[in-house]
N, C-alpha and C positions, 0 to 999 in steps of 0.2 A: 504493500500500500504506500502510495506517495505521501511524503510528509509535507503538509501545506506550508510549513515554515521554511522549507527549502525551495519553494517555488516563487518566482518573481512576478507572475501575472497577478492582475487585480481582478477580484470577483465583482460582478455588477451588483447593484443594490438589490435588484430583483432576485438574483441568485442567493445573495446573503440572507434575505428574508425567508426564502424557501428552505434553505438549509437549516436555518435556526428554527423555523416552524416545525420541521420534521424532527429535529433534535429534542424539542420541547414536548412532543406528543406524549400524553399519559392518560390513563383512565381518570374520569372525573367523578369525584365524590360530592354528594350533595348534603347540605345541612339545612335546618330551618332557623331563621333569625327573626327577632322582633323587627318590626318596621323601622324602629328608631336606630337599628344597627345595620340596615340593609343598603345604605347609600354606598355606591361604588362597587357593590357586589353584582354578580351575574345571575339572572334567573335560570333555575334548573328545570323549569317546566313552563308550558303554556298556561296562562291564567285567563279565566273568563270573568265577565261581569257578573256579580251576584245580585245586583239591583238595577231597576230602572233609575236613571238619573236624568232629570229630576224624578223623584218618586211620585210626584203629583203635579198637576198644573199649578204654577205659582206666579206671583207677581214679580216682574223685573224692575219695578219702580216703587217708590213711595208715592201714594196718590189715592185715587178712588176707583173701586171696582163697580161696574154697572153692566146691565144688559143693553147692548147697543140699540135695541128696539124701543127702549123706554123713554129717552128724551123726546119731548113733544115740542116742535117748533113754536107752537102757540104758547107753551109754558115750559121753557127749557130748564127751569130749576128743578132739581131732584132732592127730596129730603134724605138726610143721612140716617141710616139705620144700622148702628153698630160699628165695630172696629175689628179688624182681623190682623193680628201681629204674627211674626214668625214664631213657630212653636205652638200656636193655638190650634186646637182641634178643628176639623172641617166644619163649616157653617153653611147656611143657606141664605141667599139674598132675597129679601122681600120684593115682590113685583112692584115696579114703579118707584123703587128706592135705589140709592147707591150706598156703598159701604167703604169707610176709610180702610186702607190696606197699606201694609209696609212690605218692603222688599223681602222676598223669600217666603212670604206668607202663602198658605194654601188658598187658591182661588175659590171663593164661595160658589156653591152650586147655584146655577142660574145666571152667573156673571160670565161675560165673554170678552170683556175689555177692561183695561186699566189705563186711566188717564193720569199722567204725572201731576203732582201737586202744583207745579209752576204753571200749568194750563187750566187751573181751577180758580174760581172766585167763590168765596163762601159768605153766607149771610144768614144769621139766626137759624143754624141747623140745616140749611139748604146749600146746594152747590150748583154753580153754572159752569159749563165746560166749554173750552175754546180749543180750536186747532187739534182735533182728534180724528182717529180713524177706527172703525170697528175692528176688533181683534188685536189691537196693538198692546205691546208691553206685557206679554204673557210668555212664560217659559213652559213649554209643553212637556208633559210626562214622557220620559224616555228619549227626549230629543238629543241628549248627549250620548247616552249608552242605554242599551236594552239588556235586561238580565239574560245571561246565556251567551251573549255575543263575545267574540274574542276581545280581550282587553290588552294583554301584553304577551309577547312571544318569548319562548325559551331563547336564551342567548342575549337577552337585552341587559345591558349594563345600566343599573338603576341610578338615576339622579333625582334631584328634588322634584322634577315634574312627575316622574313615575311614582315616587313616594306619596305625593299628594293624591294622585289618581287612585292608588291602592287604598289609601285611607278613606277616600270617598266611597269606596266599595266595601268597607268594613273589614279589610284584611288587617289583622293584628300582627301576623308573621307570614313570611314567604319562604319558599324553597329556593335556595341559592347554591351555587357551586362553592365548595370549600376554597377559601382563598389560597393561592399558591404561597408557600413559605419561601421567601427569598432572602438569602444572606448577602450582605454587602461587605466587601473586603477592600481595604485600601492599604497601600504600602508607601513608604517614603520616609527616610530619616529626617527630612526637612519639615515634616508636617507637625503641626500643633493644634490643639483644640481651640476654638474661638473662646475668647475671654481670658486666655493665659498670655503672659508677656512673651514677646518674640525676641530671640537673640539674632545676631547677624546670620544671614543664610537660611533663616526659618520663615515659613509661611503657614497660614491657617489651612486646615484640612477643609477644603471646599466640597469635594466630590461626595464625601460620605453624607453630608447634609443635603446636598443637591439630589442625590439619587434616592435617599430615604424619603424625602418629601415627594419626589416624583412618583415613586412606586406606591407609596401609601395613598396618594391621590388617585391612582388607578385601581385601588381596592385590594392590594396585596398585603400579606402579613410579613412585615420586614424586620429582620434582625441585623443590627450593625455590629460587626465583630471588632474587637480591639485592633488598633492599627498595627501593622507589621513593619518590622525593620527591613531594609533592603538587603536581606541575607537569604540565600536559597533555603537553608534549613528552616528558618522561621516561617517563610512563605509556604514551604511544603507541609510543615506541621499544621499550620492553621487551615490550609485547604483541606487536608484530610479530616480534621475535626468538623469543619463546617459542612463538608459533603455528607457526613453521616446524620446531620440534623436538619437539612433544608431540602426543598424540592428543586431549587435553582440557586446557583451562586453567580453573583455579579461582582467583578473586581474592576478597579480603575487604576490605570498605570501599569507599568511593568510588561507591556506587550510590544514595545518597540524594539530597537536593535542596540540599545545601550548596554554597557557592561554590567550595570546594576539592575537591568530589567530581567528579573528572575521568574516572573509569573509563568511564561510559556514553558520554561524548563520544569518548574514545579508541577504544572498540570500534566506534563508528559511523564513524570515520575509515577503518577497515580492513574493516568488514563491516556487520553489522546486529544489532539487538536484537529478539528474538522475543517476549519477555515481560518485563514489569516490574510489580512489586507483586502480592503474593499475600495472600489472606485468612487469614493465620496470625499468631498472637501467641505468642511473639515472632517477628519476622522479616519484616515486611511489605515492606521495600525489597529484595526478591530479584529478580534479573534473569537472563535467559538470552539467548544470542545466538551469533554466530559471527564469527570473525576469519578471513577467507578461507574455507577449508573446515574450520577447527578450531573445534569447539564451545567455548563459553565459559559458565561459570557464575559469576555475581557474587553472592557471599554478603554479608549485612550485616556491618558492621564491629564491632558489639557482640559480644563473645565468646559470650555466652549465646545470642543470636539466630543467630550463625553456626553454633553447634553444633546447635541445634534444626532449622534449615532443612537443614543437611547430613544429619542423621539422618532426617528425615521426608520430604524431597523429593529431595535429590540421591542419597541411598543407593539407593533402589529403581531409579532410572534408570541409575545407574552400574553396579550389579551386573547388570542386564539387558544392558547393553552389553558386559559381560564374559562373557556367555553363561550366567549363573546362571539356573536355571529358577524356583526358589521365592524370590521377593524380598520378599514381603509380611511385614511385621512381625507377630509374634504378640502379641495382646492378651488381656487377661483382665478379666472383670467384677469391679468392686469397689464398695464403698459410699463415697459422699462423706461427709466429716465437717464440711462447711462449708455455708453458705448464700450464694448469689450471686443477688440479685434482678435485677440489671442484665443485660440480654441483649446480649452483645457481637456485633458483626458478624463478627469474625474467630474462627476456631476456635482455642481456647486449648490450649496444652501447658504444664501446670503441674507443677513439680517436687514430687514427693511420695514419702513412704516408706509401705511396706505394713505393716499391723498386723493381727493376728488379732482377730476379733470374733465375736459369737455367731452371725452369719449367714455367716461365711466370712472375707473380707478387707475391710479398709477402708483408705483412703488418707489420710494426714495430710500436709497441705501444709507446705512450707517457708514461714516467715513472710515471706520476701522473694522476689519473683518477677521481679526486675529483669532485663532482657535484657542488661545490662552485666556480670552476675555469672556466675561459674563455681562459687563455693563452694556455691550452692544445688544445682547439678547434681551436684557431688561428694558432697553429703550424701544425695541422693535415690536411691531404688531404680529410678526411672523417671519417666514423665510421665503425668499424668492428663489425659485428653482431654475438653474441654468443647466440644461442637459449637457453631457459630455460631448466633446468634439463640435461645439456650437459657438459661433460668434454672436454678439448681441449689438444691435444698434438702437439708439433712442427711438422710442415709439413701437418697438417690437412687442408682441404679446407673449408673455410668459405666465407660467402657473405660480400661484402664491398659496402657501399653506399657512393659515392663521394659527398662532399658538393656542387660541381658544378651542381649536378642534383636536389638539394634541394633549393638552394638559388635563 
């Protein structure tokens, strides 16, 4: 079998995602979680509506309920008979009368119209109505959902919208796939924890916090292991321990070609490397493999490159392994505002902001695109994609992937 680390060719991004998706395949276990803990988790079964929503015809406005046949042009004033508030039991409208009603209240039997209070004039228990149409301002039973109809599909990653919908149907808990257990490993003699003083030559450990936050936001169960020294024995020992405790390991740094980059060697001591080096900028020194039966993802050490490769390549494969059905990032066409005559071999992901222009949207690049930076990522709305072997002229249409569709 060829050793990927001895090959000079670059894998395409599509190849890398496919290889990683295959590497991460596993049987999916399901658990039941309270609705309050289900955000970010993936549904393990199709769910159907339990109720008609609304459960009854109800008022969409504060105002007065009436039967549209009752107002008489010769005597347009209707006497008020009662009040219907949200939570009150159903009632019946007396013929020739109107009833005060509040938003969400059950529509009284015999009423077919609600006129908002701003279109009403009142005088000693009677109401005169202006600018109204029969049948207006009523929410009909089941107009949102009907009991028994499909509600949410298996493989849906739950967010606040879905949680609210499930609550409206009375779901107190839901079946979800057990979150992948992911271990984060970082190495570097120069790294220190935020909040501690720095000596010359030292920097704060960015990637551990970056990746932990990213993965937790995707719904995974994350363990961040103690930082390793740049020594082969230390890296090898920590990898072996973590591989026995996690479903997936993700490391940052140590996968390039430096003398202190021991991660690939340590992985090969316990397993194998399936891929090394991808045609993406930033992030070329990306690696995948396995330690025993535990998949391993080796991200670049530069924070900007680590973030981009995690978003573009690791994200779809990890979410698919979690059971999510729709993992493709949403992109939109935008106009370039720059010219790049040199055709790069690698596909570029450039940090950019969106701006309105005469023809829709255009992308303005951050002036610094270094893979070591995160300030450019934080400034940007997302990433502009320049395919490999492609030159760019101002006004060209390129695809833009918003961070909001990735995070």
